[in-house]
C-alpha positions, 0 to 999 in steps of 0.5 A: 499500499505504501508503494502504490500509494506514493506512485498514485500521489506521484502521478497526481503531482506529475499530472498537477505539475503538467496541467500547471506547466500547461497553464504557465505555458498558455499564460505565456503564450497568451502574454507573448501573444498580446505583447505581439498585437500590442507591438503590432498596434504600435507598429501599425499607428507608427505606420499610419502616423508616418504615412500621414505625415508623408501624405501631409508633406506630399501635399505641401509639396504639391501644393508648392509646386502648383504655387510655384507654377502659378508664380511663373505663370503670372511672371510669364503672363505679365511679361507677355502683358508688357510686350503686348502692351509695348507693341500696342503703343509702338503701333499706335505711335506709328500710326499716329505718325503715319496719320501726321505724315498723311495730314502733312502731305495733304495740307503741305503747299508744293514749292513753286520754286526750285530750292535747295534743302535748307531753304525748303524746309524754311518755305514751310513749317510743315516741311520742317515737321514732315522732316522731324517724322520721317527724313527719307519721306521729306527728302521725297517730297523736297525732290518732288517739289523741285521737279514739278518747279522745273516742270512749270518753269521750264529748264531751258537757259539760265535767265530767269524769266521777267515779270510785270511790276508797277512802277509810280513816279511819286509826288512829281506825278501824284499818281497811285492805285486806289483800292476798295480794300478797307482794313476795317471791313476788307469783305463787307461784312464789318471784319476788320484787321484789328484782330491781327495782320501780316502784310508782305511786299516787295518795293524797288525804291526810285527815291529815299527820303522823308516820309514816303509810303508804299501803301496805306491809309490814313484814317481819322482815328484809331486805324492807322494802316501805313508802310514806308520810310520816315527819312534815309534811314528809318522805316515808319510804320503806323497801326491803329492810334498814333504809335509809329514804329521806327528803327534807326539805319534799318538795324543793317539791312544790306544789299552786298555793295560798298556804298550800303554798309547797313545804314538803310534802304538805297535806290534801285534795289529790291527789297522784301517787307514783312509787317505783322501785329498781334492784334488789339487787347481791347473790349471783345479783342484778345491780342498782344498788340505785338509789331514785328518787322522784316526786311529781306527776311532779317528783323529789325523791328520787335515791339511788345504789350507794354503799358501805354498807348505809344508815342512819336518816337515809336518806343510803345506798343500798336493800339487800334481801336478796342472794338468792332463797330467799324463806324470811324474809318468806314469810308477810308480805303487802301492806296498803293504808292502813297497814302490816302488821307482823310476822306473829306480832304480835297486831295486825299494823296499824301506821301506818295513814294517814287518806286516800284511794287509788287506781289502785295499780300495782307492776311487777317492774322499774325503769321509770323513770330520767328522770321519763318514765313518772311524768310520763306517769302524772301528765298523764294522771290517773286516765285512765291505765290500767296495762294498756295500756303497753309496760311490761304484761307487768312489771305484777305487781299493779294494783288500781284501788281503783274498784269502788264496792261490796263488801269486795273489790278486785281484782288486775287484773295477772293474778296474783289478788292481791286485797284484802279490805277489814277492819278491827280496829276499828270500820269497814272502809274505805268507798268515795266518789266523786272527780269531780277526773280521769277 
């Protein structure tokens, strides 16, 4: 019994131990399994976290690339836009320039005489502007003008064609041309030159002396309009009131001879005069009252709008009457070769000048301020046609005085203020030939 009992007990213990070992092993397996599950879970969380971070980084990089592409695209567009804007502006400038060139070519007046390049530029401000815009086109116009001038005047022989001019004997015969041109009402509508004017003419004196008039009228009040000499050395221009513009020794007008060294005009030489007036500054009329005088393209006198109405020494400004009533001088018309005096006098002729005259032109505006117009006419000589320039719409009186016969001189401005060869004495003005200019 003892051995069997012990052996039975031993088996029970062994079975117990085996069960305990199995239980322990099972618990160990469970613990290991749990630990492995926890490890896998931690690894999964870590993986998910890394994946999330990677996705976030990838998204950040994607958004960054998108922004970079946007920036690049914007810069590219800005550059394209700037290029397009520049191209559009350049295109507009070219179009504007071409349009201005087209307008200039349409407006400019071809020269009627062959000119060199410098004188061609000076003959018309539009020519200078055209040269500034496109030199090649300007040079083409220059060549075309000279070609047309050659065809117009012919090229056989070097001698210039002769022209007719009107010659006056002066006070010895009291001969003159009386016109219907009234500086206060030149077109019959009450329009006057008190708003400003330009007078241009050619004269060849046969005498030099005191108070000689190439053309003019002397009205009763505030409307003088006369152009000539005061004495051997001084010019004499009356505009408006009693203002007289004088210039000692003509500021050096020369004709190239040894006897004339700048002391004034001389006999038997042609001189070109341009006188401009800036208009009155009275009621309803706006003007600067400036007066300028050019002889042979040289400015010899300039006076401006200072205070006062002037004086007999020519140091003040011109001052026409300050309104457009045109009642003061309604009957005072223009003479050539002398000055028309008061209309109620028995002898309206005064201060006659023995001289030759040609190409008298009157504009109703102050054209010249820098001598461009005066020089253009002087350089063109008798070939200048006042009906063929950019100021022709302002031409209110134009007498070429080249008819050559008869007793009438035509006003070519369209206002019909023709002139009649007249005398208070023994003979009327005579037609003579002049071969100095075309």
